[in-house]
C-alpha positions in Angstrom: -13.6 3.5 13.3 -12.8 -0.2 13.7 -15.1 -1.3 10.8 -13.6 -2.4 7.5 -13.2 0.3 4.9 -15.8 0.8 2.1 -13.1 -0.4 -0.5 -12.6 -3.6 1.5 -16.3 -4.2 1.9 -16.9 -4.1 -1.9 -13.8 -6.1 -2.7 -11.8 -3.2 -4.3 -8.1 -3.8 -4.5 -6.1 -0.6 -4.2 -2.4 -0.2 -4.8 -0.4 3.0 -4.5 3.1 3.1 -5.9 5.8 4.9 -3.8 9.5 5.1 -3.6 11.8 4.7 -0.6 14.6 7.2 0.0 17.0 5.4 2.3 17.5 2.4 -0.1 16.1 3.5 -3.5 13.4 1.0 -4.5 9.8 1.0 -5.6 7.2 0.1 -3.1 3.5 -0.8 -3.5 1.1 0.0 -0.6 -2.1 -2.1 -0.8 -5.3 -2.7 1.1 -4.9 -6.4 0.7 -2.5 -9.3 1.3 -1.8 -12.1 -1.1 -2.3 -15.7 -0.2 0.0 -18.5 -1.1 3.4 -18.3 -2.7 4.7 -14.8 -3.5 4.4 -14.0 -7.1 7.3 -12.8 -9.2 7.9 -9.1 -8.7 8.9 -6.9 -11.6 11.1 -4.3 -10.0 9.0 -3.4 -6.9 8.2 -4.7 -3.4 4.9 -4.8 -1.6 5.0 -3.0 1.7 4.5 -5.6 4.5 5.8 -4.6 7.8 5.1 -4.5 11.5 3.7 -1.0 11.2 0.3 -1.4 9.6 -0.3 1.7 7.5 -3.8 2.5 6.2 -4.1 3.0 2.5 -6.1 6.2 3.1 -3.2 7.6 5.1 -0.8 6.8 2.2 -3.2 8.3 -0.3 -3.5 11.5 1.8 0.3 12.0 1.7 0.4 10.9 -1.9 -2.0 13.6 -3.1 -0.9 16.4 -0.7 0.3 19.7 -2.2 3.7 20.9 -1.0 3.4 23.5 1.7 
């Protein structure tokens, strides 16, 4: 449970695009963090917050069918 994910162990970089509702903007949830200066963004923000969200949890909600 506390081991790294398979994607991380093989070096795969995953990004899932999402949109926020409260302040309309595009977000990107990733399984990695960049190092160094932040690159220029082209109309989106990378989710970095105090609440670490696992990419698999985002993907589960991303692909869920409406109930």
